[in-house]
N, C-alpha and C positions, 0 to 999 in steps of 0.2 A: 349414100354410096352402096350400102349393103341392104338387102331385103330380109335375109334369113341368118340366124345365128345358131350354130350347133354347140352345145355345151357338153363337155366331159362331166362325169358325175363325181367320182372319187377324187378328192383334192381340189375340186373346182366349185362344186355346189355343196358337197357335204364333206365333213371331216370324219372320214371313215377308217382311219388308220388303226385305231384300237381293235376294232372287230376283225379286220383283215389280218393284222399281224398276230393276234392271239390265235386265230384259226390256222394260220400257217405254222405257228409254233406247235399247236396241237397235232397237226399233220406230221411234222418232222419228229416230234416225240414218238408218235406211233410207229414211225419208220426207224427208230433207234438212232436218230440224228438230232438230239436236243440242242436248242439254241435259246439260252436264257435271256439274251439281250434283244428286246423287241425293237429297239431303234435300228438294229442291223437288218430287220425284216421289212423295213419301210420300202425297200426296193420292190416289194411285191405289190405295192399299192398302185393300181392303174393298169400296167401292162398285162397281157394274157398270162394267166397263172401257170399253164403248162410250160411255156417258154421260161418263165422265171424259176420254176423248180429245177429245170434242166441247167439253166445258166448259173444260178447263184447257189443252188444246193448240190450241184454236181450229180444229179440223178439222170439215169438213162430214161428213154421215153416211156418204157413200160412202168418203171417205178414212179415216174412223174405223174402218169395217169392215175396210179393208185394214190399218190399224194393229193391230187385234186379231189378224189373221192373222200379221203379223210378230211380234207379242208372243209368240204361241204357238209360233212357230218356235224361240225360245230357251227359253221357259218349260217346255215339255213335257218336255224331257229334262235340262235344266240348272237353270233357275231354281226349279223345283218343290222341289228338295232343298237350295237355299240358304236354309235354314229350320231352326228348332229349337223344341221346346216351351218355353214360359216356365217358370221355376223354380216347382216346387210343383204343376204342373198335374196330373201323374199322381196325386199324393197327394190332391189335391182331388177328382178324379173318383172315386178309390177310396173316399174318405170319403162322398161323396154317394151312391154306389151302395150302400154299406153301410147308409146311412140309409133306403134304399128308394125313392129318387127315380128316376123315369123320365128318362133322359138322351137327348138328341138333338142333332144338329148342324144348324143352319140357316144356310147360307152362300150369298153371291152368287157365289162361285167355281163354275165348272162341276163338276157332281157327280162326274164321273169323276176329276177332280184331287183333290177332297176325299177320296175313298176312297183314292187312292194315297198321299196325305200321312199320313192316319191309319194306314193299313197300315204305312207306312215307320217310323212312330214307335210302333207296337204299341199304338195307342189305340183301334182300331176296336171292340174287345170291350166297351168301356164304354157304347156307344150302341145304343139300340133302333132308332133310325132315323137315317139320314144323308141330308140333303137339300141339294141345290145347284141351280145354274141349269142350263139345257140348253145344249149346245154350239151349237145353231142360233140362239141369242139369246133363247130363250123363258125365262120364269120368272126374270127377272133382278132385279126389284125386291125389296127386303127383305120387304115385305108379302106378295108372291106366294110367296116361299120359306117364310115362316112359315105361310101358309095351307096349303101343301102338307104341311108338317111336321105341322100339326094334323090334317089329313085322314088321313095315314098312321098317326098315333097314335090315331086315332078319338077325338079330343078337341075337335073343332070346336064342339061344343055345351057344353063346360065350360071355356071360356077362362079363367075366373077361377082355375082350378087350374094354369095354365101361365104361365111367366115366361121372358123372354129375358135373356141375358147377352151384352153386346157392348161394343166399344170406340169406336164412332163414332156420330155423330148419326144416320146413316141406320139404325143398329140400333135406336136409341131411337124414332125417328119411324116406322120400319116396324112395330115392335111396337105402337105406339100405333094406327096405322092398322088393324092386325089385331085390335085390341081386347084386347091383353095388356100387362102392365107390363114394364119393362126395368131391370135393374141394369147400370150402366156400370162398366167397369174403366178406370182412369186410366193403366195401364202400357202400353197399346197405342199406336195411331197417331192417335187423336182428340186434339184440343187441349183444354186446360182450358176455354177459352172456348166451343168448340162443344158440349162436354158440358154445361156450365152452361146454355147457351141451350136445349138439347134437353130439359132437365129430366127426367132419369131418376128412377126411384123412389129410388135410392141410388147413390152412386159409391163404389167400393172400390178399393184400391190394390195388391192382390196376390192371387194364387190362394188363398193362405191365408185372406184376408179374404172371398173368395167363399164358401169352405167355412164360415167362421164365421157369415156372414149366414144361411145356410140351416140351420145346425145349432145 
């Protein structure tokens, strides 16, 4: 039924919350807004950072831009590797590749960071395209990232053949905006309530169940 699968990165392929939340914590500390509870900062995992700093930390846009700069001070060399693939992810990707699926990554994280993470965990070779946001703040919405992935895969005119896999409502809603379906994974950083409200095509609970869904 589907020919290509687009994967989110954070919360779908890798368990990246520690590095992201600690880097957000670092940024807020530098702005004089300390937050000791890392659990509260998990809302920053996945969606575009600038939006999250404005929405959840109550920052104006100028201060949020500075927060992103502070975040990257820590994340670029330390936080990026406070991260690990979820159990069964490599086996899932191997199985999907064997079945002939075209695989790509579509992440709101800056593309150069996505490449570094996938290279670090030796996952790059599974993907035909790796798409992320731009460091200058461009292409940050999920729909924009998906559109770029479709363009690079030359599949913009056959969207019914493409599906997204992600862990947050913005993955589901971004996919819908781009005209494709989305399978949600419950093991990431999205809450049960937000995924239910987003109404994905299906919700699965492990990397193995992702493989089963497509095979």
